[in-house]
N, C-alpha and C positions, 0 to 999 in steps of 0.2 A: 248662807256661809257655813254652816257649823257642818262640819267633817270626820269620816270616820277612816283611820288610816286603813284599816282590813278591808276596807269600803275599797279604796285607792292602791291598795296593794292587788288588786286584782286585774289580770289586763283589761284593756279597755272595751274589746268585742265580750267578757266578760259582764262589765259594769253596764254596755249598752244592752246585750242580749235580759241580764235581769233585771233593768227598768222595763222592757217589752213586758214580758213577763209578769210585770206586777203589773203595766197597765190595763192586758188584756184580762187579768184577774181581778181589778177593778172595775174594768169597761162591762166585763159580764155580769157579776152585782149586782151595777145598778144598771143595765138592763134588764136582767131578770125582776128588780123589784120595780121599775117602773113602766119596761115597755112590753111585763108579761102577756099572753093569753092565753086564760085555762091551766095557768100554770106552764107553759112552753114562754120559750124568748121567742117574740116575733121575729120579722125581718126585718122592721127599723130598730130593734132590738139589738139583732147581730150586727146591723151595719152601725149604731152606735158603739158599741162594744170594737168595733176595727176600726172605728172612727178614732175615740180613747188610746188603743194601741199603737197607730201611725202617731199619732201627738207626743205620748211619749216617746217612742223612739226618735223621733224628728227630736225633741228635747233634749234627748240626751246623748245625741251626736254632735248638737248646736254648742251642747255644755262640754262636751269635750273639747270639740276646738276651741271654744272661749280660751276654756280653762290655760291651753295650748299656747293660744295667741298673747294672752294677758300676763301669765307665770313664766310662760319658757318650754316650763313641761313640766307634767302632775307632781315630779320629786319637790320641785320649787314651790307647788302647791299649798304639799303637805306641810312643808314647811313652815311656810307661813301659815296655815290653818294650827301649824302647833305652836306655831307662836303668838298666837292670836287667842289660844289657850291658855297659855301661861302666861301670858303678856310680858316674856322675854326675849328678847332678842340675840339670836345665833352671835356668837363670834364673830365671823366675818359675813357682813353684810355691804350692798353699795347704799349707801344711806336714799339718795336722788329714786331708785326703783320701790324700794319701799313702800318710800312718799307717797308715789304714788298708785301700788297697792292698796294703801290704807284711803285715797280719797275715791279709788273706784270701789272700795267694797265701804266707805261711807255711802255713794251714790246709790248705788247697788240695796242699802240697809234700809233708806229713808222709802224708798221703794215697797219694801215689806209691809207694812201696814194696809195697804192697799187690797193686797190678798183676803183680808177678814171679810169688809164687807160686800167682795165679791162670794165668800163664802156662805154670809148669809143670805143674802139675797139667791143666789142658785144650787143652793143647798139646804139650807135650815131653813128657809123657806118654804121651798116646795116639798121639801119632804112631811111639812109640818101641815101643808094642804090638804094632806093624805090622810087622816091619823090612823095607824094602823103601828104595829109593836114594831116592827121590820121599818115604817117607814120611819118611829119614832126615836128606835136604834141608830140609823145613817145621821138624824139629825141631832142625835150627843157626840157623834165620833166628825162630826164635821163641825159641831161647835168646840170639842176636844181643840181638833185641828185648829181654828180662830186662838185659841184663848193659848198651844204652843206657838204659832206665828209672832203674838203680843208678846209672851217670855220671850223668846228667843229675841225679835227685833232688841226687845230693852236690855238685853242681858248682853247682845255682840253692839251696840252700842258703847257700854260702857270696858268691851274689849277693845274695839277700835281706838277709843279716845288711849287708853293705857298704854298698846303700844306704841300708838303717834305721841305719847311724853315719852316712851323709851326711844324712840329714834332723834327723836329731839336732844334727848340727854345726851345719847351716844354722838351725832352730832356735835355739841358742845366742846364732850371732852377732847375731840380730834382739835390738833393744833391745827392754829389756821397757817395758810398757804403765801 
């Protein structure tokens, strides 16, 4: 849920393209590590790199659509993400809408720790099964990724709670109908 305003100020097509290029680079790197034959990527490795690229592109497109569906626009998402970072609400907000966004953020944040064992099982364990410097480096990056997920999950829990408290304070400040 952490976001960069620089990333979201780019057009959607640029964000999707950049995600696809990142996926292609990651796919080629992993394919050269796991599916190389005599220093060259095998046909299966090329297929796996293509698969990773397609999955990244699809997830970028779906992510764009979900952000627009859930927040109405990317601009509103950026405002929400900024409020999560700062813990302060903008001056004019629809409290029920923000409660819904916070509930959705809580649900998504509960799913984040599931990625840690997946990285361990499919990434670190596989890399440790083939002991070499390259595989150890990959295992280290995947372990670092798992640690980042755990830290982000913990920090985001606190940020969501602080913002939810700010929403409730604002609701208590409003005069009753």
